[in-house]
Each structure stands twice: as C-alpha cells, then as structure tokens.
N, C-alpha and C positions, 0 to 999 in steps of 0.2 A: 519520440523524445521531445522534451520541451526545454526552453530557456526563459528565464524571467529577468526583467529589468525594473529598477527603481526609477522614480521620477525625481529630477532635480531642478525642474524649471520654475517659472514664476506663477504658474496656475495653482492656487491653493487647493482647489477641489480635487487635484490629482496627487496630492502629497502623501496620502495614506493608502495608495494603491500600487500594485505591481502589474506590469504588462507581461502577459504570458504568451509566448510565440512558439511555433513549431520549428524544429530543426528538420533537415532533410528536404525532400521535394514533395510539395502538396499535390501537384498534377491533377487538379480538378477545377471545375468552374466555381465562380464566386457563390452562386446559388447553392451548389453542393456543399461547399465549405461551411456556409452559413447554416445549412440544415444539420450538418454533423455537429457543429458547435452547440446549436440549440438542443439537439438530442443528448449530447454529453451533459449539458447543464441540467436538462430535465431528469436525466438518469441520476445525477448527483443529488438533486433536491427532492425528487419525488419517488425515487427507488431506494437509494442508500440512506437518505435522510430519515424516512420513517422507520428504518431498521435500527440505526445507531443513535438517532436523536438529531433533529434538524438543527439544534444549537451548535453542532459540531461541523456543519457544512458551510463553507465559505460562499458568500454571494459571488456571482459571476456576471459581469457586464460585457456584452459583445461590442466590439468597436471596429470600425474600418481602419485599416493600416495601409497607407499609400506605398507604392513600390519605391519611390524616392526615399521615403522615411526608412524603409526596411534596408535599403542599400547602404544608407549611412550607418545604421545600427550594425549591419554585417561587417562594415569596415572597422568599426570600433571593437567588435569582438575578436578581430584578428590579433589584437594586442594582448589577449589573455594568455595565460601559461599554455605551453604546447599541449599538455595532456588534456586541456579543456577545449581545444579547437578542432577536434577530429570531425565534427559535423557542423556545417554552416547553417545559418538561418535561411529558411526558404524565403527568398525575397519576392516570390510571386504569390505568397498567401495574401488573401485580401481581408482576413478577419483575425483579430486578436482578442484576447480575453483579459479584462481587468479583474483582479482579485484583491481583497484587502491585504495590506502589507503586514505579514507576520515576521518581518525582518527589520523592525524599526530601530532607530538609534536609541541609545541608553537602555538597551534591552539585551537579553540573551535568549536565543531560540534554539530549541533542541528538536531535531527531526528524527523520529524513531520509525523504523520499518519492522514491526514486531513479528511478521510472518505467521506460520502455522502454530496454533495455540492448543492443540489437543492430540491425544493418542486415539486413533480410530479403533472402534470395537466391533465393527461390522462383521456379521457372520459370512458376508460375501467374500471376505479376504481369504485367499487360498491358504491352506496349511503351510505350503512352502514359503509363503510371505508373512507368516505369523510374527516375524520380527517387528512389523508395523505396530503391533499391540504394545511393544516394549520400548522401542527407540523412535523418537519423534522424527517427522519428515525432515526438518531442518538439520538435525544432527547427522542423519544419514546422508543427506544431500551434500553436506560439507566435504565428505570424503570423495565425492564425485567431482566437485568443483575446485577443490584446493588441496595442494600437497600437504599443507599444514592447516588442519581444520581449526576453526574458531572454538574457543572454550565456551561460547554462549550456548545455553539451552533456552529457547524461547519460553518453555514452560515455566522457567524461573521468573521471567519477566511478566508473564500472565498471572502469576500467583498473587495472592493477597498477603504475602509474608514479606515484611520489610527486608529481612536478611537475604532472601532469595532474589528480590528485585535489585538490591545493591550488588549482589554477585553477578547478575545479568548485566547491569550497567557497567561494571568493571570489565567484564568480558568484552562488551561492545567497545569500550574505550581502548582496550588492548588491541582489538582487531575490528575496526569499524566496518570494513568492507563497504557495502552500500546500505547498511542498516542503521548507521548513526552519523548524523552531521550536526555540528554545533556552530552557531552563528553569533558573534558578538558585535553589536552595533551594525548588524546587517552583513558582516564579513565572515565567511566561513573560516574556522580556525580549528586547531587541534585541541583535544581535551587537556593536553599538557600546558596550554596557555590560558587556562581558566582555573578558578578555584574549584577543582573537580569534587572534592569532598563536600563542599557547601552546595554545589550545584546538584549533586546526587541527593542530598538531604531534602532539598526543595522539590526535586523531581519525584522522589518517592512519596512525599506528602501529597503532591498533586495527583499522581496516578492512583493512589489509594482513595483519595477524596472523590475523584471524578468517576472511578470505576469504568472508564472507557475500555480498558483492555479486558476486563471481566466480561463486559458486554460483547466485545468482539469475539472472545473465546466461545461464549455461549452460542452466538449466532453461527459462527463457523461450524460448530459441532451439529447444531440442529438443522442447518441447511445441507450438511454433508453426512447423512445418516448411513449411506450405503458404501462410501468410499468409491473411488473411480472403478474398482473391480466390479462393484455392483451396479454402478450407474451406467457404465459403457454399454452393457447389453440392453438396457432400457433405451439408451440413445439410439442404438442400431435399430431397435424395434420401432421407435418413433419415426426414424428416417424412412424405413420400409413402408410405413403407413402414410408417408407424406407430411407428417406433422413437423419434423425437424429439418425440412428441406431448405428453409430460408432462415437467415439470421433474425432473431427476435426484434420486433419493433419496440419503441418506447412503451406503447400501450400493453404489449405482451409482458414487459418487465413490471409495469405498475400492477397489472392483474396478478402476476405471480407473487408479488409482495403481499397483496391483499389476501390471496388464498393461503399463503403461508401463515399470516397473522391470525386468520380466522379458522385455520385447519379445516377448510371446506372440501377436502378431497385431494388426492395426489395422483393425477393422471401422469402418463409417461412424460408428456411435455412439462408438467409441473416439477416432476422429479429432476429432470435435466436442468431446468432453469434454476431451481434451488441450488443444485450443485455449482452452477456457474456463478451464482450470487455468492456462494461460499468462497469460491476462488477469488472473486473481487475482494472480499473482506480479508483474505489471506495475503493480499498484496498491497493493501493500503499503507499510507504513512500517517503517523500521528505527530502533529506539530504542537509544541508547547512553547509559547512566548511568555517569558518572565519579564515583566516591566521593571524599570529602575534597578538595573543590575550594576554592581553587586548589592545584595540586601544588607540592611543595617541592623545590628543588635539581634541577629538571629530571628527577626520577624519574618512572617510569611508575606511575600509580595503579591501584588495584583498579577494576574496571569490570564492567558487565553489559550484554549485548546481547540484544535481543528483537525479534522480527518481529510486528507487529500489523496490524490492518485486513485480516484474512484471510478475509473473508466470501465465500461462493461467488457466482459470476456466473450469470445466468439465461439459459437457452436463448431465452427470449422477447426478449432483447436482441440476438440475432444480426443481425437486419436493421438495427438501430441501429448496430452495430459496422461493418457493411458501408458504410452510408450516411455515417457520420462519417469513416471512412477515406478515402472518395472525396472528401468535402467538403474535407478537409485537403489532399489532393494538388491538387485543382482550384484551391483558393485560393492555394496556394504557387506553382503554375505560372502563375497569373494575375499574381501579383506579380513572379515571376522566370521569365519565359518562356524565357530563353536560358541554356543550361548555364553560360556564362561568369559569369553573375550569381548562380548557385546556390551555396550552401554545400556544402562537402565535409566530411562527418563521418568519423571514423576510429575503428575499434574498437581 
C-alpha cells in the first residue's frame, strides 16, 4: 500500500511532483529497497509502457528519505480522518519515489480502476463454469464481495459507445467502491460536489479520443487466451520442469513482452508470463487530469492521461488466482443457479 504527499515548500523544482511512500513495514536493507524500486520503475517503463504506450507512463525519480523526515510525516498523517489512518508510514524505508503531480490546483482529476474488460471464450473453461462466457468477472465477483452489488458492468466502460460509458460512469458515481475517485484542486471529493454531468461529458470525450480503455481491453484478452483454467496446468508443468521455480526477473518480463509483440513462439514460461501481464493490466488505474476546471463555454479543456498501479504480479499467487476464480463462479451459481436468473454481459 502507498501514500502520496504534495510539496508545499519553497523549492520550485519540487512543486509539480508528488512523493510516494510505502505504508506498513519495509523490513529490508536500503540496497534491497533501492533494487526493488528500480525494478518496479523498469517494469513500468520497459514492460507496461511498450504494451499500452509509453506516453501513459509517469516518470519516476528515486530519492533518499531520512528517518527524521519520515517520522515528522508520520505524525502529520495521524491528523487524517480515522478511516484513513489504519496503516502508518514505514518510517524505516530509505527510498521514496517522486512522480509528476496529477492532482494539481485549478484542476479536477478522475481516477478510474476499470478492472476486467472482456468475456473469456477459452475452450479450457469447464462446462460447469460456462457462465464465464456470459457474465463478466467483475459482475460475478460483486456478489462475493458485497451484499449489495454495484450496478457497474466494466464492459460498458470499455465500450466505444457514449451511452454505455455514461451508464458505467453513473454506476461508479452511485457506488464508487475503490474503482472511482475524484479530486478537485488536489482534494478527494464526492461526485455530488462536482458538476457531474459536465465532468462526464468531458470524460467520455477523452476516453473515446484516447482509446486507452480499448487498448487495455484488447491486451487483457490477447494476453489471457486460455483463462486461468487453461493456464494453471501450464504453470504446474513449468514448475515441474524447473522453469517457474523462481519469480521472473525484469529481463524475463522484457523478453516476454518482446515475444508477445513479435509472436515468436509461446513456451510454457511465455504462456504463464503473458497471463500475469494480463492480470497486471486488469488491475491498473487510469488517471485523467483535466486542467482549468470548470470548463468554460462547453469547450474541451487541456488534459493528461496516465496509467498507474502497474506493479508486476507474482508467480506465487497463481494458485490463489485459480482458487479465487472458482470461488467467484461457485458463489454466483449458488445465488443464480438457473440461466434465466443470470445476468448477460455484452462486450
């Protein structure tokens, strides 16, 4: 988990940057922390960037953060609302990350977590789980996570149809969960406190123009051809052969992207890494910063789009992905055993 801070001091070179720090306990040496931050930066720029477009990846600058400085910040965070202080800053971390400020003054920033964007059609899906072909992962998962599921279907958000995108945004505004956050002048606020209809109009225009969600949807699908039901046996075979015994290095990820883009063969290792890359893209957030808000005379404002939360997924979680997928399906079928009562999602 991460927490970010804006800069309010006299140094002008820091005015347009945010400091990103870890919550919880780091419990590792400075050298190990630095290596992890560098690997995460490389993964973002040289693995995710070539897939979705480097223009959507924010620059990252690694900086030393002294213990005394972190202790003072930690004290300041204790004054935040109670629901946001459940995890403290790790005051022993030695490395922070500077990223460009997407929460600037005189702007509104919308953070979307669009989630899974397609219906799997893999022949590896068991007949008993064929509901996956008709009901999207997010809509089924809602019934496992929440007593009152959200009305959002992410497939609406990923569509290129303005009416469907509007419907998805309204569903997010009604039940944001962790999939929608709105910041006005850098302060998180509720959609009820912004001109939501106007903000929607601008957002729909930007999403259709940029096509970033269309790109994410295509990549998610192309990287996850087999579904977890087909990938997991491949993963087990790779482990038995010693290929999947260790977590991938940055070089492994870079090679996997190159092989995916050139279609130069799909070894067991490549199949598994492509699936994990798809999982990364199913969990990213898309940030849209609209400058000089509110807009005047219905004109389209200047804006910037970035994709964040691009951390790699671990091989060690493959069994967890398999089990969670089955739990989601089993729970949904328990609640909706008959096809007539099941939702139909549309791409």
